PDB file of N, CA, C and O in Angstrom:
ATOM      1  N   MET A   1     112.135 150.867  82.254  1.00  0.00           N
ATOM      2  CA  MET A   1     110.782 150.985  81.754  1.00  0.00           C
ATOM      3  C   MET A   1     110.204 149.594  81.533  1.00  0.00           C
ATOM      4  O   MET A   1     110.806 148.785  80.826  1.00  0.00           O
ATOM      5  N   LYS A   2     109.071 149.306  82.111  1.00  0.00           N
ATOM      6  CA  LYS A   2     108.446 147.998  82.029  1.00  0.00           C
ATOM      7  C   LYS A   2     107.561 147.925  80.789  1.00  0.00           C
ATOM      8  O   LYS A   2     106.788 148.842  80.512  1.00  0.00           O
ATOM      9  N   SER A   3     107.682 146.828  80.048  1.00  0.00           N
ATOM     10  CA  SER A   3     106.881 146.633  78.851  1.00  0.00           C
ATOM     11  C   SER A   3     105.479 146.172  79.222  1.00  0.00           C
ATOM     12  O   SER A   3     105.301 145.441  80.196  1.00  0.00           O
ATOM     13  N   ARG A   4     104.494 146.592  78.456  1.00  0.00           N
ATOM     14  CA  ARG A   4     103.106 146.181  78.701  1.00  0.00           C
ATOM     15  C   ARG A   4     102.724 144.940  77.903  1.00  0.00           C
ATOM     16  O   ARG A   4     101.602 144.449  78.023  1.00  0.00           O
ATOM     17  N   SER A   5     103.623 144.441  77.110  1.00  0.00           N
ATOM     18  CA  SER A   5     103.312 143.298  76.265  1.00  0.00           C
ATOM     19  C   SER A   5     103.280 142.013  77.074  1.00  0.00           C
ATOM     20  O   SER A   5     104.221 141.687  77.798  1.00  0.00           O
ATOM     21  N   LYS A   6     102.179 141.294  76.933  1.00  0.00           N
ATOM     22  CA  LYS A   6     102.073 140.004  77.601  1.00  0.00           C
ATOM     23  C   LYS A   6     102.897 138.961  76.855  1.00  0.00           C
ATOM     24  O   LYS A   6     103.569 138.128  77.463  1.00  0.00           O
ATOM     25  N   TYR A   7     102.835 139.023  75.527  1.00  0.00           N
ATOM     26  CA  TYR A   7     103.547 138.058  74.704  1.00  0.00           C
ATOM     27  C   TYR A   7     104.779 138.704  74.090  1.00  0.00           C
ATOM     28  O   TYR A   7     104.707 139.783  73.501  1.00  0.00           O
ATOM     29  N   LYS A   8     105.910 138.023  74.240  1.00  0.00           N
ATOM     30  CA  LYS A   8     107.144 138.453  73.589  1.00  0.00           C
ATOM     31  C   LYS A   8     107.694 137.279  72.803  1.00  0.00           C
ATOM     32  O   LYS A   8     107.962 136.207  73.347  1.00  0.00           O
ATOM     33  N   PHE A   9     107.854 137.507  71.525  1.00  0.00           N
ATOM     34  CA  PHE A   9     108.362 136.478  70.623  1.00  0.00           C
ATOM     35  C   PHE A   9     109.696 136.920  70.046  1.00  0.00           C
ATOM     36  O   PHE A   9     109.930 138.108  69.824  1.00  0.00           O
ATOM     37  N   ARG A  10     110.567 135.946  69.806  1.00  0.00           N
ATOM     38  CA  ARG A  10     111.821 136.175  69.098  1.00  0.00           C
ATOM     39  C   ARG A  10     111.842 135.171  67.953  1.00  0.00           C
ATOM     40  O   ARG A  10     111.870 133.961  68.180  1.00  0.00           O
ATOM     41  N   LEU A  11     111.829 135.679  66.716  1.00  0.00           N
ATOM     42  CA  LEU A  11     111.823 134.812  65.540  1.00  0.00           C
ATOM     43  C   LEU A  11     113.176 134.889  64.860  1.00  0.00           C
ATOM     44  O   LEU A  11     113.600 135.951  64.405  1.00  0.00           O
ATOM     45  N   TYR A  12     113.845 133.752  64.799  1.00  0.00           N
ATOM     46  CA  TYR A  12     115.133 133.656  64.116  1.00  0.00           C
ATOM     47  C   TYR A  12     114.905 133.232  62.678  1.00  0.00           C
ATOM     48  O   TYR A  12     114.234 132.236  62.408  1.00  0.00           O
ATOM     49  N   ILE A  13     115.472 134.001  61.759  1.00  0.00           N
ATOM     50  CA  ILE A  13     115.363 133.708  60.333  1.00  0.00           C
ATOM     51  C   ILE A  13     116.757 133.696  59.719  1.00  0.00           C
ATOM     52  O   ILE A  13     117.734 134.066  60.371  1.00  0.00           O
ATOM     53  N   ALA A  14     116.844 133.272  58.468  1.00  0.00           N
ATOM     54  CA  ALA A  14     118.114 133.271  57.732  1.00  0.00           C
ATOM     55  C   ALA A  14     117.926 134.067  56.446  1.00  0.00           C
ATOM     56  O   ALA A  14     117.625 133.506  55.392  1.00  0.00           O
ATOM     57  N   GLY A  15     118.108 135.372  56.545  1.00  0.00           N
ATOM     58  CA  GLY A  15     117.974 136.228  55.373  1.00  0.00           C
ATOM     59  C   GLY A  15     116.550 136.288  54.863  1.00  0.00           C
ATOM     60  O   GLY A  15     115.597 136.051  55.605  1.00  0.00           O
ATOM     61  N   ALA A  16     116.418 136.605  53.592  1.00  0.00           N
ATOM     62  CA  ALA A  16     115.097 136.757  52.970  1.00  0.00           C
ATOM     63  C   ALA A  16     114.698 135.498  52.213  1.00  0.00           C
ATOM     64  O   ALA A  16     114.156 135.574  51.111  1.00  0.00           O
ATOM     65  N   THR A  17     114.968 134.335  52.813  1.00  0.00           N
ATOM     66  CA  THR A  17     114.582 133.081  52.169  1.00  0.00           C
ATOM     67  C   THR A  17     113.061 132.921  52.215  1.00  0.00           C
ATOM     68  O   THR A  17     112.381 133.579  53.002  1.00  0.00           O
ATOM     69  N   GLN A  18     112.550 132.056  51.380  1.00  0.00           N
ATOM     70  CA  GLN A  18     111.110 131.821  51.326  1.00  0.00           C
ATOM     71  C   GLN A  18     110.569 131.360  52.678  1.00  0.00           C
ATOM     72  O   GLN A  18     109.532 131.853  53.122  1.00  0.00           O
ATOM     73  N   ASN A  19     111.243 130.438  53.333  1.00  0.00           N
ATOM     74  CA  ASN A  19     110.771 129.944  54.633  1.00  0.00           C
ATOM     75  C   ASN A  19     110.828 131.028  55.704  1.00  0.00           C
ATOM     76  O   ASN A  19     109.941 131.106  56.554  1.00  0.00           O
ATOM     77  N   SER A  20     111.856 131.857  55.671  1.00  0.00           N
ATOM     78  CA  SER A  20     111.971 132.943  56.644  1.00  0.00           C
ATOM     79  C   SER A  20     110.837 133.947  56.476  1.00  0.00           C
ATOM     80  O   SER A  20     110.215 134.356  57.456  1.00  0.00           O
ATOM     81  N   LEU A  21     110.570 134.341  55.240  1.00  0.00           N
ATOM     82  CA  LEU A  21     109.496 135.292  54.975  1.00  0.00           C
ATOM     83  C   LEU A  21     108.138 134.705  55.334  1.00  0.00           C
ATOM     84  O   LEU A  21     107.273 135.396  55.873  1.00  0.00           O
ATOM     85  N   LYS A  22     107.961 133.426  55.030  1.00  0.00           N
ATOM     86  CA  LYS A  22     106.698 132.758  55.339  1.00  0.00           C
ATOM     87  C   LYS A  22     106.469 132.703  56.855  1.00  0.00           C
ATOM     88  O   LYS A  22     105.367 132.985  57.326  1.00  0.00           O
ATOM     89  N   ALA A  23     107.496 132.345  57.608  1.00  0.00           N
ATOM     90  CA  ALA A  23     107.363 132.271  59.067  1.00  0.00           C
ATOM     91  C   ALA A  23     107.052 133.641  59.653  1.00  0.00           C
ATOM     92  O   ALA A  23     106.198 133.754  60.533  1.00  0.00           O
ATOM     93  N   SER A  24     107.723 134.673  59.184  1.00  0.00           N
ATOM     94  CA  SER A  24     107.484 136.034  59.667  1.00  0.00           C
ATOM     95  C   SER A  24     106.057 136.483  59.373  1.00  0.00           C
ATOM     96  O   SER A  24     105.381 137.033  60.243  1.00  0.00           O
ATOM     97  N   ASP A  25     105.606 136.248  58.152  1.00  0.00           N
ATOM     98  CA  ASP A  25     104.229 136.611  57.771  1.00  0.00           C
ATOM     99  C   ASP A  25     103.208 135.811  58.570  1.00  0.00           C
ATOM    100  O   ASP A  25     102.208 136.363  59.031  1.00  0.00           O
ATOM    101  N   ASN A  26     103.454 134.515  58.736  1.00  0.00           N
ATOM    102  CA  ASN A  26     102.505 133.673  59.470  1.00  0.00           C
ATOM    103  C   ASN A  26     102.412 134.085  60.936  1.00  0.00           C
ATOM    104  O   ASN A  26     101.322 134.085  61.508  1.00  0.00           O
ATOM    105  N   LEU A  27     103.525 134.429  61.542  1.00  0.00           N
ATOM    106  CA  LEU A  27     103.494 134.860  62.939  1.00  0.00           C
ATOM    107  C   LEU A  27     102.754 136.187  63.078  1.00  0.00           C
ATOM    108  O   LEU A  27     101.938 136.347  63.987  1.00  0.00           O
ATOM    109  N   ALA A  28     103.027 137.131  62.195  1.00  0.00           N
ATOM    110  CA  ALA A  28     102.344 138.427  62.248  1.00  0.00           C
ATOM    111  C   ALA A  28     100.839 138.256  62.060  1.00  0.00           C
ATOM    112  O   ALA A  28     100.048 138.884  62.764  1.00  0.00           O
ATOM    113  N   THR A  29     100.447 137.416  61.122  1.00  0.00           N
ATOM    114  CA  THR A  29      99.023 137.152  60.878  1.00  0.00           C
ATOM    115  C   THR A  29      98.384 136.489  62.086  1.00  0.00           C
ATOM    116  O   THR A  29      97.299 136.883  62.513  1.00  0.00           O
ATOM    117  N   TYR A  30      99.052 135.483  62.638  1.00  0.00           N
ATOM    118  CA  TYR A  30      98.526 134.796  63.815  1.00  0.00           C
ATOM    119  C   TYR A  30      98.310 135.784  64.956  1.00  0.00           C
ATOM    120  O   TYR A  30      97.244 135.806  65.570  1.00  0.00           O
ATOM    121  N   CYS A  31      99.313 136.591  65.236  1.00  0.00           N
ATOM    122  CA  CYS A  31      99.226 137.539  66.348  1.00  0.00           C
ATOM    123  C   CYS A  31      98.094 138.539  66.140  1.00  0.00           C
ATOM    124  O   CYS A  31      97.354 138.834  67.078  1.00  0.00           O
ATOM    125  N   SER A  32      97.951 139.057  64.941  1.00  0.00           N
ATOM    126  CA  SER A  32      96.904 140.055  64.696  1.00  0.00           C
ATOM    127  C   SER A  32      95.503 139.451  64.763  1.00  0.00           C
ATOM    128  O   SER A  32      94.546 140.147  65.103  1.00  0.00           O
ATOM    129  N   GLN A  33      95.375 138.179  64.446  1.00  0.00           N
ATOM    130  CA  GLN A  33      94.061 137.542  64.430  1.00  0.00           C
ATOM    131  C   GLN A  33      93.695 136.849  65.743  1.00  0.00           C
ATOM    132  O   GLN A  33      92.511 136.697  66.044  1.00  0.00           O
ATOM    133  N   HIS A  34      94.682 136.428  66.525  1.00  0.00           N
ATOM    134  CA  HIS A  34      94.386 135.568  67.673  1.00  0.00           C
ATOM    135  C   HIS A  34      94.815 136.094  69.036  1.00  0.00           C
ATOM    136  O   HIS A  34      94.344 135.600  70.061  1.00  0.00           O
ATOM    137  N   LEU A  35      95.688 137.076  69.065  1.00  0.00           N
ATOM    138  CA  LEU A  35      96.147 137.581  70.354  1.00  0.00           C
ATOM    139  C   LEU A  35      95.458 138.897  70.670  1.00  0.00           C
ATOM    140  O   LEU A  35      95.631 139.890  69.963  1.00  0.00           O
ATOM    141  N   LEU A  36      94.684 138.892  71.728  1.00  0.00           N
ATOM    142  CA  LEU A  36      94.027 140.115  72.158  1.00  0.00           C
ATOM    143  C   LEU A  36      94.981 140.979  72.971  1.00  0.00           C
ATOM    144  O   LEU A  36      94.858 142.203  72.995  1.00  0.00           O
ATOM    145  N   ASP A  37      95.932 140.334  73.636  1.00  0.00           N
ATOM    146  CA  ASP A  37      96.901 141.047  74.461  1.00  0.00           C
ATOM    147  C   ASP A  37      97.978 141.677  73.580  1.00  0.00           C
ATOM    148  O   ASP A  37      98.240 141.201  72.476  1.00  0.00           O
ATOM    149  N   PRO A  38      98.597 142.743  74.067  1.00  0.00           N
ATOM    150  CA  PRO A  38      99.721 143.325  73.327  1.00  0.00           C
ATOM    151  C   PRO A  38     100.834 142.290  73.160  1.00  0.00           C
ATOM    152  O   PRO A  38     100.996 141.393  73.988  1.00  0.00           O
ATOM    153  N   HIS A  39     101.585 142.430  72.092  1.00  0.00           N
ATOM    154  CA  HIS A  39     102.682 141.499  71.844  1.00  0.00           C
ATOM    155  C   HIS A  39     103.830 142.220  71.151  1.00  0.00           C
ATOM    156  O   HIS A  39     103.636 143.227  70.471  1.00  0.00           O
ATOM    157  N   ASP A  40     105.018 141.686  71.338  1.00  0.00           N
ATOM    158  CA  ASP A  40     106.225 142.175  70.670  1.00  0.00           C
ATOM    159  C   ASP A  40     106.830 141.024  69.892  1.00  0.00           C
ATOM    160  O   ASP A  40     106.896 139.893  70.372  1.00  0.00           O
ATOM    161  N   ILE A  41     107.275 141.334  68.674  1.00  0.00           N
ATOM    162  CA  ILE A  41     107.977 140.348  67.859  1.00  0.00           C
ATOM    163  C   ILE A  41     109.356 140.909  67.535  1.00  0.00           C
ATOM    164  O   ILE A  41     109.485 141.952  66.894  1.00  0.00           O
ATOM    165  N   GLU A  42     110.373 140.204  67.986  1.00  0.00           N
ATOM    166  CA  GLU A  42     111.753 140.579  67.668  1.00  0.00           C
ATOM    167  C   GLU A  42     112.230 139.647  66.565  1.00  0.00           C
ATOM    168  O   GLU A  42     112.221 138.427  66.733  1.00  0.00           O
ATOM    169  N   LEU A  43     112.642 140.207  65.451  1.00  0.00           N
ATOM    170  CA  LEU A  43     113.099 139.436  64.299  1.00  0.00           C
ATOM    171  C   LEU A  43     114.625 139.474  64.283  1.00  0.00           C
ATOM    172  O   LEU A  43     115.220 140.551  64.251  1.00  0.00           O
ATOM    173  N   ILE A  44     115.256 138.306  64.306  1.00  0.00           N
ATOM    174  CA  ILE A  44     116.718 138.234  64.307  1.00  0.00           C
ATOM    175  C   ILE A  44     117.183 137.397  63.117  1.00  0.00           C
ATOM    176  O   ILE A  44     116.804 136.237  62.961  1.00  0.00           O
ATOM    177  N   ASP A  45     118.011 138.017  62.291  1.00  0.00           N
ATOM    178  CA  ASP A  45     118.579 137.337  61.130  1.00  0.00           C
ATOM    179  C   ASP A  45     119.904 136.713  61.549  1.00  0.00           C
ATOM    180  O   ASP A  45     120.842 137.424  61.907  1.00  0.00           O
ATOM    181  N   VAL A  46     119.979 135.398  61.506  1.00  0.00           N
ATOM    182  CA  VAL A  46     121.192 134.708  61.950  1.00  0.00           C
ATOM    183  C   VAL A  46     122.384 134.988  61.040  1.00  0.00           C
ATOM    184  O   VAL A  46     123.528 134.774  61.440  1.00  0.00           O
ATOM    185  N   LEU A  47     122.132 135.459  59.834  1.00  0.00           N
ATOM    186  CA  LEU A  47     123.233 135.777  58.926  1.00  0.00           C
ATOM    187  C   LEU A  47     123.965 137.048  59.359  1.00  0.00           C
ATOM    188  O   LEU A  47     125.158 137.202  59.095  1.00  0.00           O
ATOM    189  N   THR A  48     123.249 137.954  60.022  1.00  0.00           N
ATOM    190  CA  THR A  48     123.869 139.197  60.479  1.00  0.00           C
ATOM    191  C   THR A  48     124.106 139.210  61.987  1.00  0.00           C
ATOM    192  O   THR A  48     124.871 140.038  62.481  1.00  0.00           O
ATOM    193  N   ASP A  49     123.464 138.308  62.724  1.00  0.00           N
ATOM    194  CA  ASP A  49     123.615 138.263  64.182  1.00  0.00           C
ATOM    195  C   ASP A  49     123.698 136.815  64.671  1.00  0.00           C
ATOM    196  O   ASP A  49     122.819 136.351  65.396  1.00  0.00           O
ATOM    197  N   PRO A  50     124.760 136.103  64.272  1.00  0.00           N
ATOM    198  CA  PRO A  50     124.880 134.697  64.690  1.00  0.00           C
ATOM    199  C   PRO A  50     125.100 134.529  66.186  1.00  0.00           C
ATOM    200  O   PRO A  50     124.777 133.478  66.740  1.00  0.00           O
ATOM    201  N   GLU A  51     125.647 135.550  66.852  1.00  0.00           N
ATOM    202  CA  GLU A  51     125.904 135.448  68.289  1.00  0.00           C
ATOM    203  C   GLU A  51     124.610 135.263  69.077  1.00  0.00           C
ATOM    204  O   GLU A  51     124.568 134.480  70.026  1.00  0.00           O
ATOM    205  N   SER A  52     123.554 135.980  68.690  1.00  0.00           N
ATOM    206  CA  SER A  52     122.265 135.832  69.379  1.00  0.00           C
ATOM    207  C   SER A  52     121.713 134.427  69.208  1.00  0.00           C
ATOM    208  O   SER A  52     121.179 133.841  70.150  1.00  0.00           O
ATOM    209  N   ALA A  53     121.843 133.891  68.006  1.00  0.00           N
ATOM    210  CA  ALA A  53     121.365 132.532  67.758  1.00  0.00           C
ATOM    211  C   ALA A  53     122.119 131.531  68.628  1.00  0.00           C
ATOM    212  O   ALA A  53     121.514 130.628  69.206  1.00  0.00           O
ATOM    213  N   LEU A  54     123.409 131.685  68.719  1.00  0.00           N
ATOM    214  CA  LEU A  54     124.191 130.778  69.563  1.00  0.00           C
ATOM    215  C   LEU A  54     123.818 130.929  71.031  1.00  0.00           C
ATOM    216  O   LEU A  54     123.729 129.937  71.755  1.00  0.00           O
ATOM    217  N   ALA A  55     123.599 132.160  71.474  1.00  0.00           N
ATOM    218  CA  ALA A  55     123.232 132.399  72.873  1.00  0.00           C
ATOM    219  C   ALA A  55     121.895 131.746  73.213  1.00  0.00           C
ATOM    220  O   ALA A  55     121.705 131.257  74.326  1.00  0.00           O
ATOM    221  N   ASP A  56     120.963 131.739  72.246  1.00  0.00           N
ATOM    222  CA  ASP A  56     119.649 131.130  72.466  1.00  0.00           C
ATOM    223  C   ASP A  56     119.597 129.671  72.020  1.00  0.00           C
ATOM    224  O   ASP A  56     118.534 129.051  72.030  1.00  0.00           O
ATOM    225  N   LYS A  57     120.747 129.128  71.630  1.00  0.00           N
ATOM    226  CA  LYS A  57     120.842 127.728  71.181  1.00  0.00           C
ATOM    227  C   LYS A  57     119.913 127.437  70.016  1.00  0.00           C
ATOM    228  O   LYS A  57     119.220 126.421  69.991  1.00  0.00           O
ATOM    229  N   VAL A  58     119.912 128.350  69.052  1.00  0.00           N
ATOM    230  CA  VAL A  58     119.128 128.180  67.828  1.00  0.00           C
ATOM    231  C   VAL A  58     120.084 127.698  66.742  1.00  0.00           C
ATOM    232  O   VAL A  58     121.049 128.384  66.406  1.00  0.00           O
ATOM    233  N   PHE A  59     119.807 126.509  66.195  1.00  0.00           N
ATOM    234  CA  PHE A  59     120.691 125.905  65.216  1.00  0.00           C
ATOM    235  C   PHE A  59     120.020 125.673  63.871  1.00  0.00           C
ATOM    236  O   PHE A  59     120.667 125.202  62.936  1.00  0.00           O
ATOM    237  N   MET A  60     118.738 125.992  63.756  1.00  0.00           N
ATOM    238  CA  MET A  60     118.049 125.900  62.470  1.00  0.00           C
ATOM    239  C   MET A  60     117.032 127.025  62.390  1.00  0.00           C
ATOM    240  O   MET A  60     116.553 127.528  63.406  1.00  0.00           O
ATOM    241  N   THR A  61     116.718 127.404  61.176  1.00  0.00           N
ATOM    242  CA  THR A  61     115.752 128.486  60.965  1.00  0.00           C
ATOM    243  C   THR A  61     114.688 128.024  59.992  1.00  0.00           C
ATOM    244  O   THR A  61     114.917 127.133  59.174  1.00  0.00           O
ATOM    245  N   PRO A  62     113.521 128.641  60.091  1.00  0.00           N
ATOM    246  CA  PRO A  62     113.097 129.591  61.106  1.00  0.00           C
ATOM    247  C   PRO A  62     112.797 128.901  62.439  1.00  0.00           C
ATOM    248  O   PRO A  62     112.292 127.779  62.477  1.00  0.00           O
ATOM    249  N   THR A  63     113.120 129.597  63.526  1.00  0.00           N
ATOM    250  CA  THR A  63     112.822 129.138  64.878  1.00  0.00           C
ATOM    251  C   THR A  63     112.165 130.269  65.645  1.00  0.00           C
ATOM    252  O   THR A  63     112.671 131.390  65.690  1.00  0.00           O
ATOM    253  N   LEU A  64     111.027 129.954  66.248  1.00  0.00           N
ATOM    254  CA  LEU A  64     110.306 130.922  67.067  1.00  0.00           C
ATOM    255  C   LEU A  64     110.531 130.598  68.534  1.00  0.00           C
ATOM    256  O   LEU A  64     110.363 129.457  68.964  1.00  0.00           O
ATOM    257  N   LEU A  65     110.913 131.618  69.299  1.00  0.00           N
ATOM    258  CA  LEU A  65     110.997 131.495  70.751  1.00  0.00           C
ATOM    259  C   LEU A  65     109.902 132.363  71.348  1.00  0.00           C
ATOM    260  O   LEU A  65     109.802 133.552  71.045  1.00  0.00           O
ATOM    261  N   ARG A  66     109.090 131.762  72.192  1.00  0.00           N
ATOM    262  CA  ARG A  66     108.143 132.574  72.958  1.00  0.00           C
ATOM    263  C   ARG A  66     108.834 132.857  74.277  1.00  0.00           C
ATOM    264  O   ARG A  66     109.006 131.966  75.109  1.00  0.00           O
ATOM    265  N   MET A  67     109.227 134.108  74.458  1.00  0.00           N
ATOM    266  CA  MET A  67     109.984 134.511  75.636  1.00  0.00           C
ATOM    267  C   MET A  67     109.068 134.674  76.849  1.00  0.00           C
ATOM    268  O   MET A  67     109.404 134.238  77.950  1.00  0.00           O
ATOM    269  N   THR A  68     107.924 135.294  76.643  1.00  0.00           N
ATOM    270  CA  THR A  68     106.910 135.434  77.686  1.00  0.00           C
ATOM    271  C   THR A  68     105.552 135.233  77.052  1.00  0.00           C
ATOM    272  O   THR A  68     105.369 135.571  75.883  1.00  0.00           O
ATOM    273  N   PRO A  69     104.610 134.704  77.774  1.00  0.00           N
ATOM    274  CA  PRO A  69     104.709 134.252  79.158  1.00  0.00           C
ATOM    275  C   PRO A  69     105.556 132.986  79.265  1.00  0.00           C
ATOM    276  O   PRO A  69     105.705 132.234  78.302  1.00  0.00           O
ATOM    277  N   LYS A  70     106.094 132.775  80.436  1.00  0.00           N
ATOM    278  CA  LYS A  70     106.900 131.591  80.702  1.00  0.00           C
ATOM    279  C   LYS A  70     105.993 130.375  80.717  1.00  0.00           C
ATOM    280  O   LYS A  70     104.810 130.535  81.016  1.00  0.00           O
ATOM    281  N   PRO A  71     106.451 129.195  80.423  1.00  0.00           N
ATOM    282  CA  PRO A  71     107.832 128.839  80.182  1.00  0.00           C
ATOM    283  C   PRO A  71     108.270 129.211  78.764  1.00  0.00           C
ATOM    284  O   PRO A  71     107.436 129.409  77.880  1.00  0.00           O
ATOM    285  N   LEU A  72     109.576 129.303  78.558  1.00  0.00           N
ATOM    286  CA  LEU A  72     110.141 129.530  77.243  1.00  0.00           C
ATOM    287  C   LEU A  72     109.664 128.413  76.325  1.00  0.00           C
ATOM    288  O   LEU A  72     109.678 127.237  76.691  1.00  0.00           O
ATOM    289  N   LEU A  73     109.246 128.800  75.134  1.00  0.00           N
ATOM    290  CA  LEU A  73     108.735 127.826  74.174  1.00  0.00           C
ATOM    291  C   LEU A  73     109.484 127.990  72.866  1.00  0.00           C
ATOM    292  O   LEU A  73     109.747 129.112  72.436  1.00  0.00           O
ATOM    293  N   ARG A  74     109.827 126.883  72.234  1.00  0.00           N
ATOM    294  CA  ARG A  74     110.586 126.881  70.982  1.00  0.00           C
ATOM    295  C   ARG A  74     109.798 126.105  69.924  1.00  0.00           C
ATOM    296  O   ARG A  74     109.410 124.957  70.143  1.00  0.00           O
ATOM    297  N   ILE A  75     109.568 126.745  68.781  1.00  0.00           N
ATOM    298  CA  ILE A  75     108.877 126.101  67.668  1.00  0.00           C
ATOM    299  C   ILE A  75     109.718 126.302  66.409  1.00  0.00           C
ATOM    300  O   ILE A  75     110.104 127.427  66.090  1.00  0.00           O
ATOM    301  N   VAL A  76     109.998 125.224  65.704  1.00  0.00           N
ATOM    302  CA  VAL A  76     110.796 125.281  64.481  1.00  0.00           C
ATOM    303  C   VAL A  76     109.881 125.089  63.287  1.00  0.00           C
ATOM    304  O   VAL A  76     109.029 124.201  63.291  1.00  0.00           O
ATOM    305  N   GLY A  77     110.052 125.915  62.265  1.00  0.00           N
ATOM    306  CA  GLY A  77     109.284 125.770  61.036  1.00  0.00           C
ATOM    307  C   GLY A  77     108.655 127.074  60.600  1.00  0.00           C
ATOM    308  O   GLY A  77     108.925 128.128  61.176  1.00  0.00           O
ATOM    309  N   THR A  78     107.816 127.000  59.583  1.00  0.00           N
ATOM    310  CA  THR A  78     107.237 128.204  58.975  1.00  0.00           C
ATOM    311  C   THR A  78     105.984 128.706  59.676  1.00  0.00           C
ATOM    312  O   THR A  78     105.438 129.741  59.296  1.00  0.00           O
ATOM    313  N   LEU A  79     105.519 127.984  60.703  1.00  0.00           N
ATOM    314  CA  LEU A  79     104.335 128.392  61.483  1.00  0.00           C
ATOM    315  C   LEU A  79     103.094 128.487  60.605  1.00  0.00           C
ATOM    316  O   LEU A  79     102.221 129.322  60.844  1.00  0.00           O
ATOM    317  N   SER A  80     103.015 127.642  59.603  1.00  0.00           N
ATOM    318  CA  SER A  80     101.928 127.726  58.625  1.00  0.00           C
ATOM    319  C   SER A  80     100.610 127.136  59.118  1.00  0.00           C
ATOM    320  O   SER A  80      99.556 127.444  58.561  1.00  0.00           O
ATOM    321  N   ASP A  81     100.647 126.299  60.144  1.00  0.00           N
ATOM    322  CA  ASP A  81      99.420 125.708  60.665  1.00  0.00           C
ATOM    323  C   ASP A  81      98.959 126.506  61.885  1.00  0.00           C
ATOM    324  O   ASP A  81      99.388 126.235  63.007  1.00  0.00           O
ATOM    325  N   ALA A  82      98.082 127.490  61.662  1.00  0.00           N
ATOM    326  CA  ALA A  82      97.634 128.385  62.736  1.00  0.00           C
ATOM    327  C   ALA A  82      96.927 127.619  63.844  1.00  0.00           C
ATOM    328  O   ALA A  82      97.071 127.962  65.018  1.00  0.00           O
ATOM    329  N   ARG A  83      96.182 126.608  63.500  1.00  0.00           N
ATOM    330  CA  ARG A  83      95.471 125.824  64.521  1.00  0.00           C
ATOM    331  C   ARG A  83      96.462 125.120  65.441  1.00  0.00           C
ATOM    332  O   ARG A  83      96.319 125.158  66.663  1.00  0.00           O
ATOM    333  N   ASN A  84      97.456 124.484  64.854  1.00  0.00           N
ATOM    334  CA  ASN A  84      98.481 123.806  65.640  1.00  0.00           C
ATOM    335  C   ASN A  84      99.275 124.813  66.472  1.00  0.00           C
ATOM    336  O   ASN A  84      99.563 124.564  67.642  1.00  0.00           O
ATOM    337  N   LEU A  85      99.623 125.936  65.874  1.00  0.00           N
ATOM    338  CA  LEU A  85     100.353 126.976  66.594  1.00  0.00           C
ATOM    339  C   LEU A  85      99.557 127.451  67.798  1.00  0.00           C
ATOM    340  O   LEU A  85     100.112 127.623  68.883  1.00  0.00           O
ATOM    341  N   SER A  86      98.269 127.663  67.616  1.00  0.00           N
ATOM    342  CA  SER A  86      97.396 128.103  68.699  1.00  0.00           C
ATOM    343  C   SER A  86      97.336 127.063  69.814  1.00  0.00           C
ATOM    344  O   SER A  86      97.413 127.408  70.993  1.00  0.00           O
ATOM    345  N   GLN A  87      97.199 125.805  69.446  1.00  0.00           N
ATOM    346  CA  GLN A  87      97.142 124.737  70.438  1.00  0.00           C
ATOM    347  C   GLN A  87      98.432 124.668  71.253  1.00  0.00           C
ATOM    348  O   GLN A  87      98.388 124.528  72.476  1.00  0.00           O
ATOM    349  N   VAL A  88      99.568 124.764  70.587  1.00  0.00           N
ATOM    350  CA  VAL A  88     100.854 124.691  71.278  1.00  0.00           C
ATOM    351  C   VAL A  88     101.005 125.893  72.210  1.00  0.00           C
ATOM    352  O   VAL A  88     101.377 125.723  73.371  1.00  0.00           O
ATOM    353  N   LEU A  89     100.726 127.088  71.731  1.00  0.00           N
ATOM    354  CA  LEU A  89     100.891 128.284  72.555  1.00  0.00           C
ATOM    355  C   LEU A  89      99.933 128.283  73.730  1.00  0.00           C
ATOM    356  O   LEU A  89     100.328 128.637  74.840  1.00  0.00           O
ATOM    357  N   ASN A  90      98.697 127.900  73.519  1.00  0.00           N
ATOM    358  CA  ASN A  90      97.716 127.880  74.615  1.00  0.00           C
ATOM    359  C   ASN A  90      98.019 126.794  75.626  1.00  0.00           C
ATOM    360  O   ASN A  90      97.882 127.019  76.829  1.00  0.00           O
ATOM    361  N   LYS A  91      98.423 125.637  75.174  1.00  0.00           N
ATOM    362  CA  LYS A  91      98.758 124.544  76.073  1.00  0.00           C
ATOM    363  C   LYS A  91      99.957 124.919  76.932  1.00  0.00           C
ATOM    364  O   LYS A  91      99.963 124.680  78.140  1.00  0.00           O
ATOM    365  N   ALA A  92     100.978 125.509  76.304  1.00  0.00           N
ATOM    366  CA  ALA A  92     102.170 125.902  77.054  1.00  0.00           C
ATOM    367  C   ALA A  92     101.875 127.013  78.036  1.00  0.00           C
ATOM    368  O   ALA A  92     102.472 127.052  79.112  1.00  0.00           O
ATOM    369  N   SER A  93     100.957 127.933  77.694  1.00  0.00           N
ATOM    370  CA  SER A  93     100.601 129.017  78.610  1.00  0.00           C
ATOM    371  C   SER A  93      99.866 128.482  79.824  1.00  0.00           C
ATOM    372  O   SER A  93     100.017 129.007  80.927  1.00  0.00           O
ATOM    373  N   ALA A  94      99.079 127.450  79.629  1.00  0.00           N
ATOM    374  CA  ALA A  94      98.303 126.888  80.727  1.00  0.00           C
ATOM    375  C   ALA A  94      99.210 126.203  81.754  1.00  0.00           C
ATOM    376  O   ALA A  94      98.847 126.084  82.924  1.00  0.00           O
ATOM    377  N   VAL A  95     100.382 125.758  81.317  1.00  0.00           N
ATOM    378  CA  VAL A  95     101.322 125.090  82.206  1.00  0.00           C
ATOM    379  C   VAL A  95     101.958 126.082  83.164  1.00  0.00           C
ATOM    380  O   VAL A  95     102.257 125.747  84.310  1.00  0.00           O
ATOM    381  N   ALA A  96     102.162 127.294  82.692  1.00  0.00           N
ATOM    382  CA  ALA A  96     102.882 128.307  83.494  1.00  0.00           C
ATOM    383  C   ALA A  96     102.090 128.728  84.709  1.00  0.00           C
ATOM    384  O   ALA A  96     102.549 129.567  85.485  1.00  0.00           O
TER     385      ALA A  96
END
C-alpha cells in the first residue's frame, strides 16, 4: 500500500524529557501551520528502541529526520525556531 504523505518525519526523543516534549510539540505545530501536503510523524523513543537510533546513526536527542522528500535531512534540537526550520526544510526540498 502506497502512502499519500509527501512529508515523512522521524523524530527521535529520549523519554518524556522537557526537550523531547518541546521538539514533538514544535514539530506538530509547524506541520499543522505550514505544511499543506499530508505528512506522517513517526516518534521513536531511544530509551525503548535504541536499535532504531543506531540504525539511523542518531546519537543525540531530540533529532528530527526528514525521510521524504529526499534528500534525507537531519536536524538536532527542540525545533523551537519555526522560521529557521522552514528555511532549512524548504531549502533542502529545493535541492532534491
